[in-house]
Legacy VTK file of the C-alpha trace (Angstrom):
# vtk DataFile Version 3.0
C-alpha trace
ASCII
DATASET POLYDATA
POINTS 367 float
0.062 0.079 0.072
2.820 2.559 0.678
5.524 1.743 -1.942
8.027 4.335 -0.551
7.880 2.344 2.862
11.260 0.440 2.652
11.525 -0.588 6.647
11.740 3.349 7.204
9.108 5.941 7.746
10.340 8.748 5.312
8.868 11.851 4.726
7.531 10.326 1.203
6.176 7.294 2.838
4.343 9.334 5.520
2.822 11.359 2.906
1.559 8.612 0.972
0.197 7.409 4.078
-2.021 10.118 4.750
-3.352 10.270 1.266
-4.249 6.496 1.471
-5.987 7.361 4.919
-7.990 9.918 3.228
-9.072 7.716 0.329
-10.216 5.065 2.919
-12.155 7.734 4.885
-13.991 8.782 1.498
-14.983 4.714 1.316
-12.121 3.453 -1.293
-11.274 0.031 -0.883
-7.841 -1.326 -0.402
-7.989 -2.700 -3.588
-8.802 0.291 -5.435
-6.226 2.208 -3.573
-3.711 -0.274 -4.364
-4.402 -0.181 -8.223
-4.651 3.731 -8.132
-1.063 3.552 -6.352
0.375 0.998 -9.029
-1.181 3.392 -11.973
0.511 6.223 -10.405
-2.498 7.992 -9.593
-1.753 8.667 -6.080
1.796 9.900 -6.693
1.763 12.726 -3.943
4.081 11.537 -1.459
6.685 13.721 -2.486
4.342 16.546 -1.394
5.665 15.923 2.297
9.586 16.112 1.241
8.637 19.626 -0.675
6.562 20.932 2.069
8.448 19.635 5.639
6.621 20.785 8.559
8.363 21.837 11.579
8.275 19.761 14.742
7.798 22.635 16.936
4.203 23.739 17.130
2.421 26.450 19.217
-1.387 27.212 20.220
-3.102 30.466 19.265
-2.816 31.535 22.735
1.330 31.349 22.617
1.037 33.055 19.314
-0.979 35.810 21.046
1.979 36.355 23.802
4.370 36.123 21.155
3.137 38.868 18.805
1.196 41.028 21.053
-2.023 40.528 19.103
-5.498 39.348 20.412
-6.370 35.814 20.332
-9.822 36.448 18.545
-7.577 38.764 15.930
-5.403 35.989 15.164
-8.385 33.591 14.295
-9.680 36.261 11.862
-6.324 36.821 10.170
-5.898 33.010 9.902
-9.394 32.621 8.596
-9.046 35.464 6.465
-6.270 33.630 4.692
-8.284 30.371 4.271
-7.226 28.476 7.220
-10.257 26.842 9.160
-10.315 27.103 13.048
-9.537 23.309 13.305
-6.562 23.919 11.170
-5.379 26.844 13.548
-5.223 24.890 16.668
-1.514 24.434 16.232
0.713 26.530 14.496
4.043 26.133 12.747
7.068 28.448 12.976
6.050 29.994 9.596
2.593 30.693 10.801
4.047 32.428 13.810
6.602 34.458 11.755
3.445 35.431 9.404
1.894 36.852 12.247
4.876 38.743 13.508
4.834 40.370 10.184
1.067 41.330 10.433
1.748 42.817 13.918
4.558 44.980 12.608
2.420 46.207 9.868
-0.490 47.412 12.024
2.224 48.813 14.457
3.458 50.889 11.480
-0.095 52.415 11.291
-2.276 50.494 8.746
-5.717 50.408 10.015
-6.949 46.983 11.112
-10.004 47.173 8.597
-7.610 47.728 5.806
-5.226 44.979 6.936
-7.964 42.469 7.181
-8.977 43.292 3.958
-5.321 42.818 2.424
-4.976 39.587 4.191
-8.110 38.488 2.522
-7.084 39.421 -0.844
-3.746 37.526 -0.490
-5.359 34.728 0.622
-7.685 34.524 -2.287
-5.209 35.453 -5.022
-2.877 32.976 -3.736
-5.350 30.139 -3.525
-6.061 30.881 -7.183
-2.387 30.754 -7.929
-1.801 27.795 -6.103
-4.805 25.697 -7.471
-3.594 26.747 -10.992
-0.282 25.315 -10.403
-1.514 22.133 -9.130
-4.302 21.687 -11.590
-1.675 22.548 -14.720
1.014 20.317 -13.326
-1.681 17.437 -12.860
-2.762 18.152 -16.619
0.485 18.562 -18.265
2.678 16.566 -16.193
1.123 13.903 -13.874
-1.142 12.639 -16.636
1.238 12.447 -19.401
3.333 10.469 -17.275
0.844 7.798 -16.352
-0.232 7.499 -20.072
3.147 6.791 -20.730
3.292 3.525 -19.111
5.587 4.517 -16.040
4.922 2.685 -12.828
3.528 4.218 -9.607
6.739 4.868 -8.038
8.552 6.062 -11.370
5.533 8.453 -11.564
6.199 9.763 -7.994
10.015 10.257 -8.499
9.605 12.335 -11.739
7.029 14.392 -10.177
9.114 15.062 -7.434
12.248 15.876 -9.251
10.386 18.170 -11.481
8.716 19.911 -8.572
11.997 20.110 -6.857
13.145 22.228 -9.747
10.184 24.205 -10.572
8.818 25.038 -6.810
11.809 27.350 -5.964
11.040 29.445 -9.400
7.419 30.526 -8.289
8.217 33.072 -5.703
10.456 35.040 -7.733
8.306 35.275 -10.609
5.345 36.151 -8.384
7.650 39.038 -6.493
8.541 40.519 -9.655
5.002 40.489 -10.996
3.801 41.989 -7.881
6.594 44.693 -7.880
5.731 45.536 -11.400
1.898 45.712 -10.680
2.628 47.632 -7.573
4.300 50.408 -9.260
1.833 50.714 -11.742
-1.062 51.041 -9.473
0.948 53.481 -7.012
1.118 55.807 -10.158
-2.370 55.248 -10.939
-3.285 56.187 -7.470
-1.457 59.567 -7.398
-3.041 60.715 -10.739
-6.660 59.573 -9.340
-6.067 61.602 -6.256
-4.894 64.608 -8.031
-8.144 64.349 -10.296
-10.469 64.055 -7.183
-8.704 67.031 -5.918
-9.753 69.100 -8.998
-13.324 67.376 -9.252
-13.788 68.696 -5.429
-16.354 65.908 -4.848
-16.330 64.358 -1.424
-16.209 60.773 -1.454
-17.459 58.362 1.851
-14.573 56.553 3.341
-14.340 52.872 1.898
-15.773 54.239 -1.553
-14.482 55.044 -5.145
-15.410 56.916 -7.777
-14.949 54.615 -10.755
-16.009 53.906 -14.354
-17.514 50.217 -14.294
-18.038 48.074 -17.587
-19.519 44.520 -17.877
-18.913 42.737 -21.147
-19.854 39.485 -22.306
-20.553 37.511 -25.287
-23.947 37.746 -26.814
-25.131 34.328 -27.932
-22.546 32.270 -25.658
-25.319 29.496 -24.465
-26.317 28.938 -27.960
-22.957 28.712 -29.144
-21.994 26.215 -26.538
-25.101 24.090 -27.686
-24.180 24.340 -31.239
-20.595 24.131 -31.221
-19.641 22.326 -28.296
-18.029 23.379 -24.773
-14.399 23.148 -25.897
-15.132 25.837 -29.000
-17.378 27.884 -26.598
-14.239 27.986 -23.793
-11.891 28.927 -26.731
-14.016 31.915 -27.740
-14.128 32.859 -24.130
-10.434 32.797 -23.597
-9.782 34.976 -26.815
-12.445 37.205 -25.932
-10.996 37.720 -22.052
-7.328 38.140 -23.307
-8.593 40.643 -26.115
-10.009 42.651 -23.347
-7.332 42.307 -21.024
-4.528 43.518 -23.798
-6.423 46.090 -24.959
-7.488 48.049 -21.862
-6.482 51.721 -21.088
-3.691 51.810 -18.625
-6.060 52.895 -15.877
-8.502 50.221 -15.931
-7.983 46.172 -15.184
-10.122 43.410 -15.144
-11.646 42.714 -11.806
-13.134 39.321 -12.229
-14.715 36.991 -14.711
-17.634 34.826 -14.245
-18.114 32.733 -17.131
-18.416 34.643 -20.325
-18.632 37.925 -18.498
-15.692 40.295 -17.547
-16.036 42.971 -15.110
-13.713 45.854 -15.584
-13.074 48.896 -13.680
-11.304 51.946 -14.278
-10.714 55.692 -13.261
-11.382 57.636 -16.409
-15.037 57.057 -17.912
-13.730 58.613 -21.200
-11.076 56.521 -21.478
-12.879 53.221 -20.818
-15.708 54.264 -23.191
-13.333 54.974 -25.932
-11.807 51.506 -25.513
-15.261 49.667 -25.574
-16.305 51.643 -28.779
-12.722 50.547 -30.381
-13.018 47.111 -28.951
-16.403 46.567 -30.619
-14.971 47.926 -34.098
-12.469 45.110 -33.899
-14.662 42.512 -33.698
-15.640 40.550 -36.900
-16.554 36.777 -36.042
-19.397 35.857 -33.864
-20.310 35.599 -31.087
-20.043 39.647 -30.781
-19.309 41.131 -27.394
-21.893 43.350 -25.803
-20.874 46.190 -23.227
-22.527 48.468 -20.696
-20.798 51.191 -18.917
-21.652 53.253 -16.149
-19.796 55.936 -14.076
-20.554 56.369 -10.504
-19.306 55.554 -6.635
-18.394 51.982 -5.564
-17.788 50.146 -2.347
-14.265 48.722 -2.323
-14.182 45.438 -0.283
-11.364 42.776 -0.468
-10.295 43.707 -3.930
-13.715 44.078 -5.344
-16.345 46.439 -6.033
-19.833 46.695 -4.458
-22.979 48.869 -4.535
-25.691 50.477 -6.359
-23.460 51.784 -9.469
-21.869 48.544 -10.257
-25.489 46.952 -10.317
-26.512 49.925 -12.848
-23.708 48.780 -14.838
-24.494 45.111 -14.826
-28.104 45.875 -15.799
-27.263 48.341 -18.796
-24.866 45.541 -20.195
-27.633 43.023 -20.087
-29.775 45.712 -22.177
-27.158 45.539 -25.189
-27.156 43.506 -28.031
-24.147 41.892 -29.520
-21.781 44.743 -31.081
-23.402 47.518 -28.874
-21.684 49.796 -26.372
-24.566 51.029 -24.131
-23.757 53.974 -21.806
-25.684 55.980 -18.891
-25.902 59.750 -18.761
-22.799 60.398 -16.166
-20.679 58.473 -19.121
-21.731 60.933 -21.719
-21.354 63.790 -19.703
-17.359 62.981 -19.169
-16.646 61.240 -22.802
-14.668 63.053 -25.421
-16.329 64.853 -28.310
-14.957 62.504 -30.755
-17.581 60.028 -29.904
-21.193 60.075 -30.698
-24.316 58.998 -28.194
-27.467 58.287 -29.470
-30.177 58.130 -26.791
-32.403 55.109 -27.086
-34.217 55.050 -23.829
-35.147 55.997 -20.213
-35.903 52.423 -18.566
-36.395 51.148 -15.159
-33.588 48.696 -14.492
-34.536 45.464 -12.713
-34.155 46.147 -9.137
-34.607 49.940 -9.466
-37.232 52.175 -8.924
-36.151 55.131 -10.580
-35.620 55.383 -14.424
-31.982 55.464 -15.992
-31.132 56.908 -19.467
-29.325 54.520 -21.683
-27.368 55.883 -24.793
-25.485 53.895 -27.547
-21.929 55.115 -27.874
-20.105 55.132 -31.415
-17.324 56.607 -32.895
-18.055 59.970 -34.634
-19.215 59.362 -38.292
-20.144 55.750 -37.668
-23.548 54.703 -39.447
-26.110 52.775 -37.635
LINES 1 368
367 0 1 2 3 4 5 6 7 8 9 10 11 12 13 14 15 16 17 18 19 20 21 22 23 24 25 26 27 28 29 30 31 32 33 34 35 36 37 38 39 40 41 42 43 44 45 46 47 48 49 50 51 52 53 54 55 56 57 58 59 60 61 62 63 64 65 66 67 68 69 70 71 72 73 74 75 76 77 78 79 80 81 82 83 84 85 86 87 88 89 90 91 92 93 94 95 96 97 98 99 100 101 102 103 104 105 106 107 108 109 110 111 112 113 114 115 116 117 118 119 120 121 122 123 124 125 126 127 128 129 130 131 132 133 134 135 136 137 138 139 140 141 142 143 144 145 146 147 148 149 150 151 152 153 154 155 156 157 158 159 160 161 162 163 164 165 166 167 168 169 170 171 172 173 174 175 176 177 178 179 180 181 182 183 184 185 186 187 188 189 190 191 192 193 194 195 196 197 198 199 200 201 202 203 204 205 206 207 208 209 210 211 212 213 214 215 216 217 218 219 220 221 222 223 224 225 226 227 228 229 230 231 232 233 234 235 236 237 238 239 240 241 242 243 244 245 246 247 248 249 250 251 252 253 254 255 256 257 258 259 260 261 262 263 264 265 266 267 268 269 270 271 272 273 274 275 276 277 278 279 280 281 282 283 284 285 286 287 288 289 290 291 292 293 294 295 296 297 298 299 300 301 302 303 304 305 306 307 308 309 310 311 312 313 314 315 316 317 318 319 320 321 322 323 324 325 326 327 328 329 330 331 332 333 334 335 336 337 338 339 340 341 342 343 344 345 346 347 348 349 350 351 352 353 354 355 356 357 358 359 360 361 362 363 364 365 366
């Protein structure tokens, strides 16, 4: 059952034993587990060697004394990072050092509410990164190794060797990407502060004045039915990539949900220019549809919420393939080279007051 066990409980053998234990808890028989082991499907014992756990563990109470943080706050921080309370009963040295860093950041003056949001964003982002690393490794390394006819032990050894070479490279890559984006957004924030000062509008703490765009592919469900999921997913990937590489400097993709993309920027004129230009580049179907609104959004955990975000989403749902629909605040801040045709004043779903909707086009475009 444990091929790495050769009379001694090495870290790899212990790791494989833990996998076997979990499989037994899920109801798999010893025969099924043995067969999966022989085929290399449970080649995960090397993980124990890659991520060794320290022998010394401390309780949350001990961590609180060490860091000066309250126990309840430590639990909130660990939960924000994605750890369950059960996992937090015993903390390793790495966990303790992390809490020391958090304490130092709070002592430096960052408000607690901001720190908790930042930690939550870190946890969500790193979970997505780690999930992608594991799944891509499985799809393009683990599966091909199994299909090549390698034995379970050979698969485990090969994966262990590859992981040992690749894992140390991930942190430097992420550090470099983080530094690049941090510089970019610091510059954008400085410019944004100046524009807010010139505008003179007071904004409630925790809110930002932003241009919000939602874009998706018209007829995506039909495309999935007619052409199949693989073709539809390829179309979405091309669409999202096209959005990301053409956005103005002050805008970025906040999230994607299926074929829908949410974009936020500080300049409604630039975002509208992008949307109109993006639609002019489209040739094949399914065509994108885009809705844009300019207003105030509540910023929480790296995402944007509130009434104006919902308006942008509802406006996008009203648009047809190839169209860019915008609201009155967008029209008032857009450049003179664009043309806007007022097409309706409608009550959007969930709203009691009517909203003016315009279709945006480049100057001189025909209907």
